C-alpha positions as CSV (number, residue, x, y, z in Angstrom):
1,M,-11.1,30.7,-11.1
2,R,-9.3,29.5,-8.0
3,S,-11.5,28.0,-5.4
4,T,-11.3,28.9,-1.7
5,S,-11.5,26.2,1.0
6,P,-14.0,26.7,3.9
7,R,-11.1,26.6,6.3
8,G,-9.4,29.5,4.5
9,C,-12.6,31.5,4.6
10,V,-13.1,30.9,8.3
11,R,-9.4,31.9,8.9
12,G,-9.8,35.1,6.9
13,F,-13.0,36.0,8.6
14,G,-11.3,35.5,12.0
15,V,-8.3,37.6,11.1
16,G,-10.6,40.4,9.8
17,L,-12.5,40.4,13.1
18,L,-9.3,40.5,15.0
19,L,-8.0,43.5,13.0
20,A,-11.3,45.4,13.4
21,A,-11.3,44.8,17.2
22,S,-7.7,46.0,17.4
23,V,-8.5,49.2,15.4
24,Y,-11.1,50.0,18.1
25,D,-8.4,49.4,20.8
26,L,-6.0,51.8,19.1
27,L,-8.7,54.5,18.6
28,V,-9.5,54.5,22.3
29,A,-5.8,54.4,23.3
30,S,-5.0,57.4,21.1
31,V,-7.6,59.4,23.0
32,L,-6.1,58.4,26.3
33,H,-2.5,59.0,25.2
34,T,-1.5,55.3,25.7
35,L,-1.3,54.6,22.0
36,W,2.3,53.3,21.9
37,L,1.6,50.9,24.8
38,S,-1.4,49.5,23.1
39,V,0.5,49.2,19.8
40,T,3.3,47.3,21.6
41,V,0.9,44.8,23.2
42,L,-1.1,44.3,20.0
43,L,2.0,43.9,17.8
44,V,3.4,41.3,20.1
45,G,0.1,39.4,20.2
46,F,-0.4,39.7,16.4
47,A,3.1,38.3,15.8
48,A,2.4,35.4,18.0
49,V,-1.0,34.6,16.5
50,L,-0.6,35.4,12.8
51,W,3.0,34.6,12.0
52,P,2.9,32.1,9.1
53,V,3.8,28.6,10.1
54,D,6.4,28.1,7.2
55,R,8.2,31.3,8.1
56,R,8.4,31.0,11.9
57,P,12.0,31.0,13.2
58,P,13.1,28.1,15.4
59,W,12.9,30.1,18.6
60,L,9.2,31.0,18.0
61,T,7.9,27.9,19.7
62,P,4.3,27.5,21.0
63,Q,5.6,28.2,24.5
64,S,7.2,31.5,23.6
65,R,4.3,32.5,21.3
66,T,1.8,32.1,24.2
67,A,3.9,33.2,27.2
68,V,5.5,36.4,26.0
69,P,2.4,38.3,24.9
70,A,0.7,37.3,28.2
71,V,3.7,38.7,30.1
72,V,3.6,41.9,28.0
73,S,-0.1,42.4,28.7
74,G,0.4,41.7,32.4
75,L,3.3,44.3,32.5
76,F,1.0,46.9,30.8
77,T,-1.7,46.3,33.5
78,T,0.9,46.4,36.3
79,G,2.3,49.7,34.9
80,V,-1.2,51.2,34.8
81,L,-1.6,50.3,38.5
82,L,1.7,51.6,39.5
83,A,1.2,54.9,37.7
84,G,-2.2,55.4,39.3
85,R,-3.9,55.9,36.0
86,A,-7.7,55.8,36.1
87,H,-10.1,54.3,33.6
88,V,-7.5,53.0,31.2
89,P,-9.6,50.8,28.9
90,F,-8.9,47.4,27.5
91,G,-10.5,46.7,24.1
92,P,-11.9,43.7,22.4
93,G,-8.7,43.4,20.3
94,E,-6.5,42.5,23.3
95,V,-9.1,40.2,24.7
96,A,-9.3,38.3,21.3
97,V,-5.6,38.0,21.1
98,L,-5.3,36.6,24.7
99,L,-8.1,34.1,24.0
100,S,-6.4,33.0,20.8
101,L,-3.2,32.5,22.7
102,L,-5.0,30.6,25.4
103,F,-6.4,28.3,22.8
104,I,-2.9,27.8,21.2
105,A,-1.4,27.1,24.6
106,V,-3.9,24.4,25.7
107,R,-4.0,22.7,22.3
108,H,-0.4,22.9,21.0
109,C,2.0,23.4,23.8
110,P,3.7,20.3,25.1
111,W,2.9,19.2,28.6
112,P,3.5,20.7,31.2
113,W,4.1,23.9,29.3
114,A,0.4,23.8,28.2
115,L,-0.6,24.3,31.8
116,V,2.0,27.1,32.5
117,C,1.3,29.1,29.4
118,G,-2.4,28.6,29.6
119,V,-2.4,30.0,33.2
120,L,-0.3,33.0,32.1
121,D,-2.8,33.8,29.3
122,A,-5.8,33.3,31.5
123,V,-4.4,35.5,34.3
124,A,-3.4,38.2,31.9
125,L,-7.0,38.2,30.5
126,L,-8.6,38.2,34.0
127,L,-6.4,41.1,35.1
128,L,-7.6,43.4,32.3
129,P,-10.6,44.7,34.4
130,V,-8.1,45.9,37.1
131,R,-7.3,48.8,34.8
132,Y,-10.8,50.1,35.8
133,F,-9.6,50.0,39.5
134,R,-11.6,53.2,40.2
135,S,-14.8,51.9,38.6
136,P,-17.7,50.6,40.6
137,Q,-16.8,47.2,42.0
138,D,-19.9,45.5,40.5
139,E,-18.7,46.5,37.0
140,V,-15.2,45.0,37.6
141,L,-16.7,41.8,38.9
142,A,-19.0,41.6,35.9
143,Y,-16.1,41.9,33.6
144,A,-14.2,39.2,35.6
145,L,-17.2,36.9,35.4
146,I,-17.4,37.3,31.7
147,G,-13.6,36.7,31.4
148,L,-14.0,33.5,33.5
149,I,-16.7,32.2,31.2
150,L,-14.7,33.0,28.1
151,V,-11.6,31.3,29.6
152,G,-13.6,28.2,30.4
153,L,-15.2,28.0,27.0
154,V,-11.9,28.4,25.1
155,T,-10.0,26.1,27.4
156,G,-12.7,23.4,27.1
157,L,-12.7,23.6,23.3
158,A,-8.9,23.5,23.0
159,A,-8.7,20.6,25.4
160,Y,-11.3,18.7,23.5
161,L,-9.5,19.2,20.2
162,R,-6.2,18.3,21.8
163,S,-7.8,15.0,23.0
164,L,-9.0,14.3,19.4
165,D,-5.5,15.0,18.1
166,Y,-4.1,12.5,20.7
167,R,-6.7,9.9,19.8
168,R,-5.9,10.4,16.1
169,T,-2.2,10.0,16.7
170,V,-2.7,6.8,18.7
171,A,-5.0,5.4,16.0
172,V,-2.5,6.2,13.3
173,G,0.3,4.6,15.4
174,E,-1.8,1.5,16.0
175,T,-2.7,1.3,12.3
176,R,0.9,1.6,11.3
177,R,1.9,-1.1,13.9
178,A,-0.8,-3.4,12.6
179,E,0.3,-2.9,9.0
180,R,3.9,-3.6,9.9
181,V,2.9,-6.8,11.7
182,A,0.9,-7.8,8.7
183,I,3.9,-7.1,6.4
184,A,6.1,-9.1,8.7
185,A,3.7,-12.0,8.6
186,D,3.6,-11.7,4.8
187,L,7.4,-11.8,4.7
188,H,7.5,-14.8,7.0
189,D,5.0,-16.8,5.0
190,F,6.7,-16.3,1.7
191,V,10.3,-16.7,2.8
192,A,9.5,-19.7,5.1
193,H,7.8,-21.4,2.1
194,H,10.7,-20.9,-0.2
195,V,13.4,-21.6,2.4
196,T,11.7,-24.8,3.4
197,G,11.7,-25.8,-0.2
198,I,15.4,-25.1,-0.5
199,L,16.1,-27.3,2.5
200,V,14.1,-30.2,1.1
201,Q,15.6,-30.0,-2.3
202,T,19.1,-29.6,-0.9
203,Q,18.6,-32.8,1.1
204,M,17.4,-34.5,-2.1
205,A,20.4,-33.1,-4.1
206,R,22.8,-34.6,-1.5
207,M,21.2,-38.0,-1.8
208,M,21.2,-37.8,-5.6
209,A,24.8,-36.7,-5.8
210,A,25.9,-40.2,-4.8
211,R,23.2,-42.2,-6.6
212,Q,21.8,-40.2,-9.5
213,P,24.2,-37.4,-10.3
214,Q,22.8,-37.1,-13.9
215,D,19.4,-36.0,-12.5
216,L,20.7,-33.2,-10.3
217,D,20.1,-30.4,-12.7
218,P,16.3,-30.1,-12.2
219,V,16.7,-30.2,-8.4
220,L,19.4,-27.5,-8.5
221,A,17.2,-25.4,-10.8
222,G,14.4,-25.7,-8.2
223,I,16.7,-24.5,-5.5
224,E,17.8,-21.6,-7.6
225,R,14.2,-20.6,-8.3
226,A,13.2,-20.8,-4.7
227,A,16.1,-18.7,-3.5
228,T,15.3,-16.1,-6.2
229,E,11.7,-15.9,-5.2
230,A,12.6,-15.6,-1.5
231,L,15.0,-12.7,-2.3
232,A,12.3,-11.1,-4.4
233,S,9.8,-11.3,-1.6
234,M,12.2,-9.8,0.9
235,R,13.0,-7.0,-1.6
236,R,9.4,-6.2,-2.1
237,T,8.7,-6.1,1.6
238,V,11.6,-3.9,2.4
239,G,10.4,-1.6,-0.4
240,V,7.0,-1.3,1.2
241,L,8.6,-0.6,4.6
242,R,10.7,2.2,3.1
243,D,8.0,3.7,1.0
244,T,4.9,5.3,2.7
245,G,3.2,6.3,-0.6
246,P,-0.2,4.9,-1.7
247,E,1.4,2.7,-4.4
248,A,3.5,0.8,-1.7
249,A,0.6,-1.5,-1.0
250,D,0.7,-2.8,-4.6
251,R,4.2,-4.1,-3.9
252,R,3.4,-6.2,-0.9
253,P,4.2,-9.9,-1.3
254,V,0.6,-11.0,-1.7
255,G,-1.0,-13.7,-3.9
256,D,-4.3,-14.5,-5.6
257,L,-6.0,-17.4,-7.2
258,A,-4.1,-17.0,-10.4
259,A,-0.8,-17.4,-8.5
260,V,-2.0,-20.7,-6.9
261,T,-1.2,-22.5,-10.2
262,D,2.4,-21.3,-10.2
263,L,2.6,-22.1,-6.4
264,V,1.4,-25.7,-6.9
265,E,3.6,-26.3,-10.0
266,G,6.7,-24.9,-8.3
267,F,6.1,-27.2,-5.3
268,A,6.4,-30.4,-7.2
269,T,9.6,-32.5,-6.9
270,P,10.7,-35.7,-8.4
271,A,9.5,-37.5,-5.2
272,Q,6.3,-35.5,-4.8
273,R,3.5,-35.1,-7.4
274,T,1.1,-32.1,-7.0
275,V,-2.3,-31.8,-8.5
276,L,-4.5,-28.7,-8.8
277,Q,-8.2,-29.3,-9.2
278,R,-10.1,-26.0,-9.8
279,D,-13.8,-26.0,-10.5
280,A,-15.0,-24.0,-13.5
281,A,-17.2,-22.0,-11.1
282,V,-14.2,-20.5,-9.3
283,S,-13.5,-17.3,-11.1
284,D,-10.8,-14.6,-10.8
285,D,-13.3,-11.8,-9.9
286,L,-13.6,-12.8,-6.3
287,P,-12.8,-10.1,-3.7
288,H,-9.1,-9.5,-3.5
289,E,-8.9,-10.2,0.3
290,V,-10.6,-13.6,-0.2
291,Q,-8.2,-14.5,-3.0
292,A,-5.2,-13.5,-1.0
293,A,-6.4,-15.5,2.0
294,A,-7.0,-18.6,-0.2
295,F,-3.5,-18.2,-1.6
296,R,-2.1,-18.1,2.0
297,V,-4.0,-21.3,2.9
298,V,-2.5,-23.2,0.0
299,Q,1.0,-21.7,0.7
300,E,1.0,-22.6,4.5
301,A,-0.4,-26.0,3.8
302,L,2.2,-26.8,1.2
303,T,4.9,-25.5,3.6
304,N,3.7,-27.8,6.3
305,V,3.8,-30.8,3.9
306,R,7.5,-30.1,3.4
307,R,8.0,-29.7,7.2
308,H,6.0,-32.5,8.5
309,A,5.2,-34.9,5.7
310,G,8.3,-35.3,3.7
311,D,7.3,-38.9,2.8
312,A,4.1,-37.8,1.0
313,T,4.1,-38.8,-2.7
314,Q,1.0,-36.8,-3.8
315,V,-0.4,-33.5,-2.7
316,T,-3.8,-32.4,-4.0
317,V,-5.0,-28.8,-4.0
318,R,-8.7,-28.2,-4.7
319,L,-10.6,-25.0,-5.3
320,A,-14.4,-25.3,-5.3
321,R,-17.3,-23.0,-5.3
322,P,-20.3,-24.5,-3.5
323,G,-23.0,-21.9,-3.6
324,D,-21.8,-18.5,-2.4
325,R,-18.7,-19.9,-0.7
326,L,-15.1,-20.6,-1.8
327,E,-13.7,-23.8,-0.5
328,V,-9.9,-24.5,-0.5
329,T,-8.7,-27.9,0.4
330,V,-5.1,-29.2,0.5
331,T,-4.6,-32.9,1.1
332,D,-1.5,-35.1,1.2
333,D,-0.9,-38.9,1.6
334,G,2.1,-38.6,3.9
335,H,2.6,-40.5,7.2
336,G,4.3,-37.6,9.0
337,G,7.8,-38.6,8.1
338,T,10.4,-35.8,7.7
339,Q,14.1,-35.4,7.8
340,L,14.3,-31.7,8.2
341,P,16.3,-30.2,11.1
342,E,14.3,-29.5,14.2
343,A,14.8,-25.7,13.8
344,A,13.1,-25.9,10.4
345,H,9.8,-27.4,11.8
346,G,8.4,-24.0,12.8
347,G,6.9,-22.9,16.0
348,G,3.3,-23.7,15.3
349,F,2.3,-20.1,14.6
350,G,1.6,-20.6,10.9
351,L,-1.8,-22.2,11.4
352,V,-2.6,-19.8,14.2
353,G,-2.0,-16.8,12.0
354,L,-3.8,-18.5,9.2
355,T,-6.9,-19.1,11.4
356,E,-6.9,-15.4,12.4
357,R,-6.8,-14.4,8.7
358,V,-9.6,-16.8,7.7
359,T,-11.9,-16.0,10.6
360,A,-11.4,-12.3,10.0
361,L,-13.1,-12.7,6.7
362,G,-16.0,-14.7,8.2
363,G,-14.6,-18.1,7.1
364,E,-13.6,-21.3,8.8
365,L,-10.4,-23.3,8.9
366,H,-10.0,-27.0,9.7
367,A,-6.8,-29.0,9.8
368,G,-6.5,-32.6,10.8
369,P,-6.0,-36.2,9.6
370,R,-7.5,-36.9,6.2
371,G,-10.9,-38.6,6.4
372,G,-12.8,-40.3,3.7
373,A,-14.1,-43.8,2.8
374,D,-10.7,-45.0,1.6
375,G,-9.3,-44.5,5.1
376,G,-6.0,-43.4,3.6
377,A,-3.2,-41.8,5.6
378,G,-2.4,-38.1,5.3
379,W,-3.4,-34.7,6.4
380,Q,-6.0,-32.2,5.2
381,V,-6.3,-28.5,5.5
382,R,-9.7,-27.1,4.5
383,A,-10.8,-23.5,4.5
384,V,-14.2,-22.1,3.6
385,F,-14.7,-18.4,2.8
386,P,-17.9,-16.4,2.1
387,A,-17.3,-15.3,-1.5
388,G,-20.5,-13.3,-2.3
389,K,-23.0,-14.0,-5.0
């Protein structure tokens, strides 16, 4: 059995009421010999309200849908006045159609057409009692007062829903912008890491070409690997930007604790030794956002070693689990020497973005000269994350 959504039930109930009210209009009009005029007004209104969205022609815009029936209703009222007809009724069907069109105008018409079309629909509705121009004045005023109340209620509801639509659109736009900024940061982090490695290893290859040409192959292989990974990161990021499906997030260039091992091993060069110390208590079932942030800490710290501590001989990466926290520490023994071009040193935004990422998870990030009893030189980056129980 096919299930019916509540929205479909409400729409069907509303259409049924509109049809029933319009039948009453036609019965009264047939008695007063104004049937063809009422049929014309109601058909134009029904076409504007009930025409299926997927079958509407391009010219049937919200502006034309809401303005034309109001003009037709106003012409009907004007014709009654000019003909001097007395007691020509207006039924609930025409009132319901005009209220529906007022709702559509206020909620869906672009500004300032929403104001123009809304005023046309409201005026056409408020002019309906004029067809009783020989009725007692108090009765006409009562109908006009009821019309004003209905116009106010429908306009307020439509304006409120329009404001919700606007807020939703703004929120979606901000979310997409934030997501694109995050993707751009991901791309920067990955590509900067690999490109910095390419620069360092290229400089090393140039020096070895004159002194140790027989040892060039491992260095060239590292350059090739770094370039391949940089291209793969860019390819994945472009794929995410082009694809809006739910599976796109799985292709973002993110890392986890398992990828830290490959990152540390790939960082090593003949001149720099890297060591990964991972406590047994650090498992791979930590929250994904914590693992991704820990990976970024290690990646940014290693990139900064290449940029600012090219003379470091050993880099130590440590993953620990003191209590319910995850502690990530990257330490080098460099003195701050580097031979990279000035343009490759970065603008200092890496640690700023890293601090934002860590603090967003409730963690802390510290970067500064290495301490300790040995008083050794070097730099240390330390991040602590709440990792749960």
